[in-house]
C-alpha positions in Angstrom: 9.0 9.9 86.9 9.2 5.9 85.4 6.2 4.2 84.3 5.4 2.6 87.6 5.1 5.8 89.2 2.8 7.3 86.3 0.6 4.6 86.2 0.1 4.8 89.9 -0.7 8.3 89.6 -3.1 7.8 86.9 -4.7 4.6 88.6 -5.4 6.7 91.7 -6.9 9.9 89.3 -9.4 7.6 88.2 -10.4 5.6 90.7 -11.3 9.0 92.3 -13.2 10.0 89.0 -14.8 6.6 89.4 -16.1 7.3 92.9 -17.9 10.7 91.6 -18.8 8.3 89.3 -20.9 5.5 91.4 -21.8 8.2 93.3 -24.6 9.7 90.3 -25.1 6.4 89.6 -26.7 6.1 93.3 -28.2 9.5 92.9 -30.8 7.8 89.9 -31.3 4.1 91.1 -31.2 4.5 95.0 -30.1 1.0 94.7 -27.3 0.0 97.2 -26.6 -3.0 95.5 -25.7 -1.1 92.1 -23.0 0.9 94.0 -22.1 -2.3 95.6 -21.5 -4.1 92.6 -19.4 -1.0 90.6 -16.9 -0.8 93.5 -16.6 -4.6 93.6 -15.8 -4.0 90.3 -13.1 -1.4 90.8 -11.7 -3.6 93.2 -11.3 -6.9 91.0 -10.2 -4.5 88.2 -7.6 -2.1 89.2 -7.4 -2.0 93.2 -4.6 -4.7 92.5 -2.5 -1.8 90.8 -2.0 0.2 94.2 -0.3 -3.0 95.4 1.7 -4.6 92.5 3.4 -1.1 91.1 5.0 -0.4 95.0 6.2 -3.4 94.7 7.9 -3.1 90.9 10.0 -0.5 92.2 11.4 -2.7 94.2 14.7 -4.8 93.4 14.6 -3.5 89.9 11.0 -4.7 88.9 12.1 -8.5 90.5 9.5 -8.9 93.4 7.0 -11.3 92.3 3.9 -12.3 94.4 3.1 -15.9 94.9 0.7 -15.6 91.6 3.5 -14.6 89.5 5.4 -17.2 90.8 3.0 -19.9 89.8 2.0 -18.2 86.6 4.0 -15.6 85.1 5.9 -12.2 86.2 4.3 -8.9 85.7 6.6 -6.0 83.8 5.7 -2.8 84.3 5.6 -2.4 80.6 2.8 -1.2 77.6 1.5 -4.4 78.4 0.5 -3.3 81.8 -0.2 -0.2 81.3 -2.9 -0.9 78.2 -4.5 -3.9 80.9 -4.6 -1.0 83.4 -6.8 1.3 80.7 -8.3 -1.2 79.8 -9.8 -1.8 83.1 -10.5 1.3 83.3 -12.4 1.3 80.2 -14.4 -1.2 81.2 -15.6 0.0 84.1 -16.6 3.5 83.1 -18.5 1.9 80.1 -20.3 -0.2 82.4 -21.1 2.8 85.0 -22.5 4.7 81.6 -24.4 1.8 80.5 -26.4 1.9 83.5 -27.0 5.5 84.2 -28.4 5.8 80.2 -31.1 2.5 80.8 -31.4 2.0 84.7 -34.9 3.3 85.8 -34.9 6.0 87.4 -35.8 5.5 91.0 -38.0 8.7 91.6 -40.2 8.0 88.8 -41.5 4.7 90.9 -42.5 6.4 94.2 -44.7 3.7 95.3 -41.8 1.3 95.3 -41.3 1.4 98.9 -44.8 0.4 99.6 -45.2 -2.5 97.4 -42.1 -4.0 99.4 -43.7 -3.4 103.1 -46.8 -5.2 101.3 -44.6 -8.0 100.2 -42.9 -8.2 103.8 -46.7 -8.6 105.0 -47.6 -11.3 103.0 -44.2 -13.2 102.9 -44.6 -16.7 104.4 -41.0 -16.8 106.3 -42.2 -19.9 108.0 -42.5 -22.0 104.1 -39.6 -20.7 103.4 -37.3 -21.8 106.8 -38.9 -25.3 105.9 -37.9 -25.4 102.2 -34.2 -24.8 102.8 -34.1 -26.7 105.9 -34.7 -29.7 104.2 -32.7 -28.5 101.3 -29.4 -27.8 103.8 -30.1 -31.8 105.0 -29.4 -33.0 101.8 -26.4 -30.8 101.3 -25.3 -31.8 104.3 -25.6 -35.2 103.6 -23.6 -35.1 100.3 -20.6 -32.7 102.0 -20.1 -35.6 104.0 -19.8 -37.9 101.1 -17.6 -35.1 99.4 -15.7 -35.3 102.8 -15.2 -38.7 102.9 -14.6 -39.1 99.6 -12.0 -36.4 99.2 -9.3 -39.0 99.0 -6.8 -36.8 101.4 -6.3 -34.2 99.2 -7.3 -30.3 100.4 -10.6 -30.0 101.1 -10.4 -26.9 99.0 -8.7 -27.9 96.6 -11.0 -30.8 96.4 -14.3 -29.6 96.1 -13.1 -26.9 93.6 -13.1 -28.9 90.0 -16.0 -31.1 88.9 -14.9 -33.9 88.1 -13.6 -37.3 89.0 -16.0 -40.7 90.6 -17.8 -37.7 93.0 -17.9 -35.3 90.4 -22.0 -36.1 90.2 -22.5 -35.1 93.4 -20.4 -32.3 93.7 -22.5 -30.6 90.7 -25.4 -31.3 92.8 -24.2 -30.1 95.9 -23.2 -26.7 94.4 -26.4 -25.9 92.7 -28.1 -27.1 96.5 -25.7 -24.8 97.9 -26.6 -21.4 95.6 -30.5 -22.6 95.8 -30.1 -22.8 99.8 -28.0 -19.9 100.4 -29.1 -17.8 98.2 -32.8 -18.4 99.1 -31.2 -18.1 102.9 -30.1 -14.5 102.2 -32.7 -13.1 99.7 -35.5 -14.3 102.9 -33.4 -12.9 106.1 -33.1 -9.5 104.0 -36.7 -8.9 103.9 -36.8 -10.1 107.5 -34.7 -7.8 108.7 -35.3 -5.0 106.3 -39.5 -4.3 107.4 -40.5 -4.4 110.9 -43.8 -4.6 109.7 -43.8 -7.4 108.2 -42.3 -9.5 111.5 -44.7 -8.2 113.8 -47.5 -10.3 111.7 -46.4 -13.1 113.6 -46.9 -13.8 117.5 -43.8 -13.3 119.5 -43.6 -17.1 120.1 -43.4 -17.5 115.7 -41.2 -15.1 115.7 -38.4 -16.5 118.2 -38.8 -19.6 116.6 -38.2 -17.5 113.4 -34.7 -16.0 114.6 -33.2 -19.1 116.0 -34.0 -20.8 112.3 -32.5 -17.8 110.6 -29.8 -18.1 112.9 -29.2 -22.3 112.6 -29.3 -21.7 109.0 -26.9 -18.8 108.8 -24.6 -20.1 111.0 -24.8 -24.0 109.0 -24.1 -22.1 105.9 -20.8 -20.2 107.3 -19.8 -23.3 109.0 -20.1 -25.6 105.7 -18.6 -23.1 103.8 -15.8 -22.3 106.2 -15.0 -26.0 106.4 -14.3 -26.4 102.5 -12.7 -22.6 102.4 -15.7 -21.1 100.1 -15.4 -17.1 100.3 -17.6 -16.4 97.5 -21.3 -18.2 99.3 -20.9 -15.9 102.6 -19.4 -12.6 100.3 -22.6 -13.1 98.5 -24.8 -13.6 101.5 -23.1 -11.0 103.7 -24.1 -8.7 101.0 -27.5 -9.1 100.1 -28.7 -8.9 103.6 -26.5 -5.8 103.7 -28.2 -4.7 101.1 -31.5 -5.0 101.8 -30.6 -3.8 105.3 -29.4 -0.6 103.8 -32.2 -0.3 100.9 -35.2 -1.0 103.3 -34.3 0.0 106.9 -31.6 2.6 106.3 -32.0 5.0 103.2 -36.3 5.6 104.5 -34.8 6.3 108.2 -34.4 9.8 109.4 -31.0 11.6 110.3 -31.5 10.8 113.9 -32.0 7.2 113.8 -29.6 6.6 110.8 -26.9 6.9 113.6 -27.2 4.4 115.9 -28.3 2.5 112.7 -24.7 2.7 110.5 -22.8 2.5 114.0 -24.4 -1.1 114.0 -24.1 -2.0 110.2 -20.2 -0.4 110.9 -19.6 -3.5 113.5 -21.3 -6.5 111.5 -19.7 -5.5 108.8 -16.0 -5.4 110.1 -17.3 -8.5 112.2 -17.8 -10.1 108.7 -14.7 -9.1 107.2 -13.0 -10.6 109.9 -14.5 -14.2 108.9 -13.9 -14.2 105.4 -10.4 -13.3 106.4 -10.2 -16.5 108.9 -11.6 -18.5 106.2 -9.4 -17.4 104.0 -6.3 -17.7 106.0 -7.4 -21.2 107.1 -8.4 -23.1 103.4 -6.0 -24.8 101.3 -2.8 -26.2 101.8 -2.7 -29.3 103.2 -5.9 -29.4 105.3 -7.3 -32.8 104.3 -9.4 -33.0 107.4 -12.4 -31.1 108.7 -10.6 -31.4 112.0 -7.4 -30.0 110.5 -9.7 -26.9 108.6 -11.5 -26.1 112.6 -7.7 -26.6 114.3 -6.7 -23.7 111.6 -10.1 -21.8 111.9 -9.0 -21.5 115.4 -5.8 -20.8 115.2 -7.1 -18.2 112.7 -9.8 -16.4 114.8 -6.9 -16.0 117.8 -4.6 -13.8 115.5 -6.7 -11.1 114.7 -3.6 -9.3 113.0 -3.1 -12.0 110.4 -6.7 -12.0 109.3 -6.2 -8.6 108.6 -3.3 -8.8 106.9 -4.9 -11.9 104.9 -8.3 -9.2 103.7 -5.9 -6.3 102.7 -3.6 -8.8 101.4 -5.7 -11.1 99.4 -4.8 -12.5 95.8 -8.4 -12.1 94.6 -7.7 -8.1 93.7 -4.1 -9.7 92.5 -5.3 -12.6 90.2 -7.9 -10.8 88.7 -6.1 -7.8 88.1 -3.3 -9.9 86.2 -5.5 -12.0 84.3 -5.7 -9.6 81.2 -2.2 -8.8 81.2 -1.4 -12.6 80.9 -3.2 -12.6 77.5 -2.0 -8.9 76.4 1.6 -10.6 76.5 0.8 -13.6 74.9 2.1 -14.7 71.7 0.1 -17.7 70.7 -3.4 -16.2 71.5 -5.7 -17.9 68.7 -8.6 -16.1 68.9 -12.1 -18.6 69.5 -15.4 -16.0 69.6 -17.2 -18.9 70.7 -15.1 -20.7 73.5 -17.4 -22.4 75.6 -15.2 -22.4 78.9 -13.2 -19.2 79.4 -11.1 -21.6 82.1 -10.0 -24.1 80.3 -9.5 -21.7 77.4 -7.2 -19.4 79.5 -5.2 -22.6 81.6 -3.9 -23.5 78.0 -3.3 -19.8 76.5 -0.6 -19.2 80.3 0.4 -22.9 80.5 -0.9 -22.9 83.8 0.0 -25.6 86.5 -2.8 -28.3 87.0 -2.7 -27.5 90.4 -3.6 -23.6 90.8 -6.6 -22.5 90.9 -6.8 -18.7 89.5 -9.3 -16.5 88.7 -10.3 -15.1 84.8 -11.3 -11.9 84.2 -14.5 -10.8 82.4 -12.5 -8.3 80.1 -9.7 -11.1 79.8 -12.2 -13.7 78.5 -13.8 -11.1 76.0 -10.1 -10.5 74.8 -9.4 -13.9 74.2 -12.4 -13.8 71.7 -12.9 -10.5 70.0 -9.2 -9.1 70.7 -9.3 -5.1 71.8 -13.2 -5.3 71.0 -13.8 -7.5 73.7 -13.4 -4.3 76.6 -16.3 -2.1 74.9 -18.4 -5.5 75.1 -17.4 -6.8 78.5 -18.7 -2.8 79.9 -21.3 -3.0 77.6 -22.8 -6.5 78.8 -22.4 -6.3 82.3 -24.1 -2.5 82.3 -26.4 -4.2 80.7 -27.1 -6.5 82.6 -26.9 -4.5 85.7 -29.7 -2.3 83.7 -32.0 -5.5 84.0 -31.8 -6.6 87.4 -32.7 -3.4 88.8 -35.5 -2.9 86.9 -37.1 -5.8 88.0 -35.9 -5.5 91.7 -37.5 -1.9 91.3 -40.6 -2.6 93.0 -42.9 -5.5 93.6 -45.4 -6.4 91.9 -47.9 -9.2 91.7 -47.7 -12.8 92.9 -44.6 -13.6 90.7 -42.9 -10.5 90.1 -42.6 -10.3 93.5 -40.5 -13.2 93.7 -38.1 -12.9 91.1 -37.8 -9.2 92.4 -36.8 -10.0 95.8 -33.5 -12.1 94.6 -33.0 -9.3 91.9 -33.1 -6.8 94.7 -30.3 -8.1 96.8 -28.4 -11.0 95.7 -26.6 -9.1 92.9 -24.5 -6.9 95.1 -22.0 -9.0 95.5 -23.4 -12.0 93.8 -22.6 -10.6 90.0 -19.0 -9.9 90.6 -18.3 -12.8 92.5 -20.2 -14.9 88.7 -19.7 -12.6 86.2 -15.8 -10.2 86.9 -14.4 -14.2 87.2 -15.3 -15.8 84.8 -16.7 -14.9 81.0 -19.9 -14.5 79.0 -21.0 -18.5 79.9 -21.3 -16.9 83.1 -23.9 -14.2 82.1 -26.1 -17.7 81.9 -25.4 -18.4 86.1 -26.6 -15.4 86.5 -29.9 -16.0 85.4 -30.0 -19.4 87.1 -28.0 -18.9 90.4 -29.2 -14.7 91.4 -32.6 -14.9 90.0 -34.3 -18.4 88.9 -33.4 -20.8 91.8 -33.8 -18.6 94.7 -36.8 -16.9 92.8 -38.3 -20.4 92.7 -38.1 -20.9 96.5 -39.0 -17.3 97.0 -42.0 -18.4 94.6 -43.4 -20.7 97.0 -43.2 -18.4 100.1 -45.0 -15.8 98.5 -47.5 -18.4 97.3 -47.9 -19.5 101.1 -48.4 -15.9 102.1 -50.8 -15.1 99.3 -53.5 -18.0 101.1 -53.6 -16.4 104.5 -56.4 -14.5 105.9 -56.1 -10.8 104.3 -57.8 -7.7 106.0 -61.6 -7.1 104.6 -60.5 -4.2 102.6 -57.3 -6.3 100.9 -58.1 -7.7 97.3 -57.4 -11.2 97.4 -56.2 -11.8 94.3 -53.9 -9.5 94.8 -51.1 -11.5 96.7 -49.1 -8.2 97.4 -51.6 -5.5 98.6 -52.0 -5.7 101.7 -51.3 -2.1 104.1 -48.5 -2.0 106.4 -50.2 -2.4 110.0 -49.9 0.5 112.3 -50.7 1.0 115.2 -53.2 -2.1 117.5 -54.0 -3.4 114.0 -51.9 -6.6 114.1 -52.6 -9.6 112.3 -51.1 -12.7 113.6 -50.6 -15.7 111.6 
């Protein structure tokens, strides 16, 4: 048995054991978001080995992927074995940290009730109005970026904040995060609680359904135009997490069967949409028309979409990230490096036009060496546990506003932001996943707290409204 076979067996065995560890995390937290984060962590860390290792058994190990041709080849050697071992250690430490520090859901039996009361007080029309204004500004900036791309690929032109349009691009990024992530939080609450929707008159409900659908489609179209799969993935993960947490888990076994079928169908459609974006971006697609044509071609070729999803370079790029650091003979540790991406590009002498991923563990290794592995695992698990505690229940006006995005956005947002960058990304977690969408949700919570409440409700408590049942409906 050669080393590639040994590493393959070890990787598969670890992933099977990791599934059991994730199951233990779910039993304690009852949080789908925690499990999704840990699952995506494995995808962006170890799953790439299941593609790399078999390819290295062909032609004497000289079969390389596109990323290897552009950056550096992966050899099945001691450095590669250390890479896989480090990633396995990172995932294990992160999951165990969550188990130790997360608050067991069983100790807070009123948590679902507080979310139900929040859903009855959340002013969805206010959220939609704010997002509509921000979206209009964002679309205007997208037009400026497209017009000023200078013939470059729209995907490449919007990846780096530099040049004459650097300021506009940075503003766009913040607007995109604020509108998209706030939309995901509001939509998750809207879909999660039927009682929260019933407080609106039928005409208002139809308007809100249309408004949410229009905003969602705009986000998908905009990010498809620019070849950005990250934001749609975060939105889908957040909405799915909220639905699982607030609709599916509390349902009876009979109710779950049709719900599960619909959820799986929508999840499949979401993956196909991400695959279509992945197929159409990049290259010489330098105009909106070219991107639209590429999307149309992609949609008519389902097989190509499936192949893109299954063979995405994401899991390969992040998987090989640490290997590039370990194999480097010129590594000079800099514990205070401000930009992991720039430091990594210099270390591996990456081409200026190549976009790649720096794994969180690799970024810590560049700073601390092997000690970076446990530090990465502990810090990642700590962030997960803190977000889980913040999102456990919605009590009070301010906490409810920030608990809502913390409950759903980390599902895909935390892996997208942290696992593809260094410790500097932890600031982005606070700003992008909690602060910015939390402020928008705070406006909706505050407006909802001003609306008339049932007589038995304390007007000073913005979240205390009993769920509406029977004929007791309060329309707004």
